[in-house]
Residue, then its C-alpha position, 0 to 999 in steps of 0.5 A: x500500500x502507498x504512502x498517504x500523502x498529507x494534504x495539509x500541514x496544520x499551523x502553527x508558530x516559529x518564534x525564534x527560540x522566544x527571542x523578540x529580535x528575531x523574525x515571528x510567523x504562524x507557518x502552515x502547507x496545503x497541497x495544490x490541487x492544480x499542481x500535487x504539489x505541497x506548499x509551505x506559506x507563511x504569515x507574518x502580518x503584526x508581529x513585527x509591531x508588538x515588541x514583546x513575547x507575551x503580547x506574540x504569543x497571544x497573536x499567535x494563538x489568534x492567528x492560528x485559530x484562525x487559519x486552522x478553523x479555515x483550512x477545516x471547513x475546507x479553505x485553501x490559500x490557492x486561487x481556485x478557478x472555475x470549473x465547466x461541467x454537466x450536471x448528472x443531479x439535476x433534474x430531467x425537467x430542468x435540465x430540458x429546459x435549462x441544459x446541464x452544463x454549469x460553470x462553479x468552483x469545485x463543490x462535491x456537487x460537480x465530483x459528483x456530477x462527475x463521479x456520474x459521468x463515469x458510471x454511465x459506461x459501467x452500470x445498467x441505466x436501472x442502476x445509473x438511475x438509483x445512483x443519481x436519485x441517491x446522490x442527489x439527495x445526498x448533494x442537496x442534504x450536504x447543501x443545507x449543512x453547508x458542507x456544498x463549499x466546502x473542500x471534499x477532503x473535510x467530509x468526514x465519518x461523523x458527516x456520513x453519520x449524520x446524513x444517514x441519520x437524515x434519512x432514517x428520522x425525516x424519511x424512515x427509510x429500511x437498514x436495506x436502504x441505508x445499506x444502499x446508499x453507504x454502498x454508492x457513497x462508498x464508491x464516491x470517496x473511492x472514485x475521489x481516494x483512486x482515479x481522483x487522488x483528491x482524498x486520503x482516507x473514505x469516511x464512510x466505514x465504520x455505519x452504525x446499524x439504523x433504519x426501520x428491520x422489514x422483510x422486503x422480500x418478494x413471496x412467492x405465492x401459493x397455487x391458491x392463489x396463484x390460480x386466481x391472479x392466473x385465471x384473471x390475467x388470461x382474461x383482462x391481460x394476456x400480455x402481463x400473464x406472458x411476463x408473469x411466465x417469463x419470470x416463471x419460467x426463465x428467471x429473466x428479471x422483470x428490467x431484463x423482461x421489457x428489453x428481451x427482444x424477438x431475436x433473442x429467443x432461439x425457438x430452434x434450440x430452446x433458449x433465450x438469450x440474455x444480453x449484456x446490455x440489458x442483463x442486471x450482471x453486465x454479462x451475456x446469459x443465456x436461459x433454457x426454455x421450458x416446453x410449457x413455455x415454448x410451445x405458447x410462444x409457438x401456438x402464439x407465432x412469436x418465432x415468426x416476428x420481426x426479429x428487432x420488434x420488443x416481445x412486450x411492447x404497446x396494445x399489449x402486442x409486440x413491437x418497435x416501442x419499449x414500455x415502460x420500467x414500472x408499466x408491468x409493475x403498475x398493473x400488477x399492484x393494480x391486478x392483485x389489489x383489486x381481487x384483494x391479495x396480499x400486498x406482499x405479492x410482488x410483480x418479482x413474486x414469481x421467479x422466487x415463486x418458480x425456484x420454489x417449486x424447482x427446490x421442492x422438485x429437487x433441482x441439482x444445486x448447478x442446475x439452479x444456479x444457471x438457471x438463475x444465472x448466479x455468480x456462484x454456488x454460494x449465492x445460489x446457497x444463500x438465495x435458497x437459505x433466505x427464501x426457502x423452506x426445506x420441503x421435508x416429506x420426513x419432517x411433514x409425514x413421518x415426523x415421530x411421536x411425542 
């Protein structure tokens, strides 16, 4: 690990050994962000007019305190130059009307925008939106705390903890959400350390557990309620029914499904290709097509359609227009509520429901890993432990009497 670079040397008095016939001054140093060099500064003002050591020590104490407080708040003795940047934190409506380009001194907001710009090419659009929404809230909070104008190296762990407490106390967020904020902010400050080399320490560490304890995982849907949903969707929203079948049989995530094209389905090999451009893992992956789904797609004539069309498009049919990311979730929630079913059932429940049925049918863990496109067997085993109970005939029907 490389040696840490000193950003600031705190002010201290040079008193010539206490001899008032010599030159006294307060000295400090700062690293110039433009040249990356540590530069020393000396403050001589007022010392030569004072004839006693006591008076000079009193003046030095005031100067050291004043400069020290300014440095802690992010002040530097260098003349800051304005930078032009693309503001990634403003809302879409504001950007459309006024544009994203801004000019300002380097601030937390400019660095956050730079970090977001770098994320555009490394994460899927849905993840980018999560980064942007959470960092926008952090930027707004920092402005309210007068941290928006200080040097970013002045942001400490205490500030991050204060921000997390603010989220819990004012927004009532869950522990899972706090962990997501922690992950994103840690990534941002890592970028400041490694890519920009502006900071020597990451302030996002040892964040206390806080936030509501909630179980936000979608519940698998039992047969009785699934039959009710199936009957309703077949009659009133067959496109949503196909969407749920794709989740159930192929474990394809909703955000991947809505971007799937006809050409991604190989009917000869009975596999579905999930391109790296839409997959959550940013990898091109393949999923087997169970016979029930295959027969339904063939009966609907899907394999004969334009390969460039989206499988799910407007008017309930395949077509050239991709639907919005919340389209199917809103439709499912409306139907679930209309039928008076539990709000624990989510659109994503169909993926978990398919997993439950496979586990209960005795599928091999390795096969389940490949089907769910998990990175490792460990991930699959954790997924099973978290979401499914062991369906044991011995325990249910052959437990020894008391």
